[in-house]
C-alpha positions in Angstrom: -328.1 122.4 168.0 -328.7 126.1 166.9 -326.6 127.8 163.7 -324.3 129.6 166.4 -323.6 126.3 167.8 -322.5 124.8 164.9 -321.0 127.5 163.7 -318.8 127.7 166.8 -317.6 124.1 166.8 -317.0 124.0 163.0 -314.9 127.1 164.0 -312.8 125.3 166.3 -312.1 122.4 164.0 -311.0 124.3 161.7 -308.7 125.8 164.2 -307.1 122.4 165.4 -306.8 121.6 161.9 -304.8 124.6 161.1 -302.5 123.3 164.1 -302.2 120.6 163.3 -300.9 121.4 159.2 -298.4 124.0 160.9 -296.9 121.2 163.6 -296.6 118.2 160.7 -294.9 121.4 158.6 -292.8 122.4 161.6 -288.8 121.4 160.2 -286.5 120.5 163.3 -283.0 121.4 163.3 -281.2 117.7 164.8 -278.0 119.1 163.9 -275.1 121.7 163.1 -271.2 122.0 162.1 -269.4 125.0 161.7 -267.4 123.6 158.9 -265.9 126.8 157.5 -265.0 130.0 159.3 -262.6 132.6 158.1 -261.7 136.1 158.6 -258.7 135.8 156.8 -256.6 137.6 160.4 -254.3 134.0 159.9 -253.6 135.3 156.4 -255.3 131.8 155.2 -256.6 131.3 151.4 -257.0 127.7 150.9 -259.7 126.7 148.9 -260.2 130.0 147.7 -260.3 130.5 143.7 -258.5 134.3 142.6 -258.2 134.6 146.7 -255.5 137.5 147.5 -255.3 139.8 150.5 -255.2 143.2 151.6 -255.3 145.5 154.9 -258.1 147.7 155.0 -258.9 150.1 158.1 -255.9 147.6 160.1 -257.9 144.6 159.3 -257.0 141.5 156.6 -259.5 141.0 154.3 -259.8 138.9 151.0 -260.5 141.7 147.7 -260.5 143.9 146.4 -262.7 142.3 143.6 -264.4 144.1 140.5 -266.3 141.8 138.2 -264.3 139.1 139.5 -265.4 135.5 140.2 -264.0 134.0 144.1 -264.7 130.7 144.8 -264.2 128.5 148.3 -263.9 124.8 147.9 -264.9 122.6 150.3 -264.5 118.7 150.6 -265.5 115.8 152.9 -268.7 117.8 154.6 -270.4 116.0 157.3 -274.0 114.1 156.7 -276.2 117.4 156.0 -279.6 118.4 154.2 -278.7 122.3 154.4 -276.2 124.4 154.4 -275.9 128.0 155.6 -273.6 130.2 154.3 -272.6 133.6 156.4 -270.9 136.3 154.0 -270.0 139.5 155.9 -268.8 141.9 152.7 -267.6 145.8 151.9 -269.1 147.5 149.1 -266.0 150.3 148.4 -266.8 153.5 147.1 -269.0 154.6 144.3 -272.0 151.9 144.0 -275.1 153.3 142.2 -277.7 150.3 143.3 -280.9 150.5 141.1 -279.4 153.2 138.7 -280.7 151.7 135.4 -279.1 153.9 132.9 -276.6 151.5 131.5 -273.9 153.4 132.1 -273.3 154.0 135.5 -275.9 151.1 136.9 -277.6 149.1 138.3 -274.8 147.6 140.3 -275.1 143.7 140.7 -273.9 142.1 143.5 -274.2 138.2 143.7 -273.5 134.6 145.3 -274.3 131.2 145.0 -272.9 128.0 145.3 -271.9 125.2 142.5 -273.6 126.0 139.1 -276.7 127.5 141.0 -276.9 131.7 141.8 -278.5 131.9 145.4 -278.9 136.0 145.9 -278.6 138.5 143.2 -279.1 142.0 144.5 -278.4 145.5 144.4 -276.0 148.0 146.4 -275.8 151.9 146.7 -273.3 154.1 148.3 -275.0 157.7 147.4 -276.1 160.2 149.4 -279.8 160.4 149.3 -281.9 163.8 149.2 -285.8 164.3 148.4 -284.9 165.4 145.2 -282.1 162.4 144.1 -281.4 159.2 146.1 -279.7 156.2 144.0 -282.2 153.2 145.6 -280.4 149.7 146.3 -282.4 146.1 146.4 -280.5 144.9 149.5 -282.0 143.5 152.0 -284.0 142.5 148.9 -283.2 140.3 145.8 -283.2 142.3 142.9 -285.7 144.6 142.6 -286.6 146.4 145.3 -286.9 149.9 146.0 -285.3 150.1 149.6 -282.8 153.6 150.6 -279.0 153.3 150.1 -277.2 150.9 153.0 -280.2 149.9 154.3 -279.4 146.4 156.3 -275.4 147.6 156.9 -274.2 146.3 159.9 -271.6 149.4 159.2 -271.6 152.8 157.2 -268.7 154.8 158.6 -265.8 153.7 156.9 -263.7 155.6 154.2 -263.8 154.8 150.6 -261.4 152.2 149.3 -260.0 154.3 146.3 -261.6 156.7 144.3 -263.1 158.0 147.5 -260.8 156.7 150.1 -260.6 160.4 151.4 -264.2 160.2 152.4 -266.1 159.1 155.2 -268.9 156.9 155.3 -268.2 155.6 151.2 -266.9 151.8 152.4 -270.3 150.0 153.5 -270.2 146.5 156.0 -273.2 143.9 155.3 -273.8 140.5 156.9 -275.7 138.2 154.2 -276.4 134.7 155.4 -278.5 132.4 153.2 -280.1 128.5 154.0 -279.7 126.5 151.0 -280.5 122.9 150.0 -277.8 120.7 150.0 -276.4 116.9 150.9 -273.1 116.4 148.4 -270.1 116.4 150.4 -268.1 118.7 148.0 -269.6 122.2 147.2 -268.2 125.4 145.3 -269.2 128.5 146.7 -269.0 131.5 144.5 -269.7 134.8 144.8 -268.9 137.5 141.8 -270.1 141.7 140.7 -271.8 142.7 137.7 -270.6 146.5 137.8 -271.2 149.3 135.5 -268.8 152.3 134.7 -269.2 152.9 131.3 -266.3 155.9 130.3 -264.6 155.6 133.6 -260.7 155.3 133.2 -259.9 152.8 136.2 -263.1 151.1 136.9 -261.7 149.0 139.6 -260.9 152.2 141.5 -264.7 153.6 141.1 -266.4 150.6 142.4 -265.1 147.4 143.9 -265.9 145.2 146.7 -264.4 142.8 149.5 -265.0 139.9 151.4 -264.7 140.3 155.8 -265.7 137.5 156.8 -267.3 133.6 155.7 -268.5 131.3 157.8 -270.5 127.8 156.5 -272.2 125.7 158.7 -273.5 122.0 158.1 -277.5 121.2 159.5 -279.1 118.0 159.4 -283.0 119.6 159.0 -285.8 116.9 159.8 
């Protein structure tokens, strides 16, 4: 057999070997159960720590928060080895994203479960011009340089407090993460680390709210 023939056979073996490896490493979703879903329209805060409600743009949502831990405890979950947590959040007013001046930013938001942080990022509601732009990390983990409001699901809402009379100062995001988990109980938490040095009313300057939460219990093999 000539060298070219041997080379083609070796390439085929390598190709099939890679295919078998990929197939053997592919996870299969066996089942999924929606164990929690809440858009707060029923005024339901059962299981919440530091839960509070208010009306924004004619919708009832949870908030508003500023460097406050908010948590949800769920018990008696069905058998699972993965949780899918989806949170719709609203970012209000003057978030400065990755601005690293130690005065106005960075403006972090993060969430996790039990004692483990899952996702930390920054958001920016700043206008972005060629000569001045406060970038954010979302939809990536901190630190990445993305344009303000990238990955948002809605951007045309007015601010809540300081910029309540101005359009485009509340931004909605839907954040979904898969986490390994097997225990029948879980505590999901959300928080922010916002910087507002010298601001008389930090809560009015920057805040966030939760518009919806869903939790699905998955069995993946």
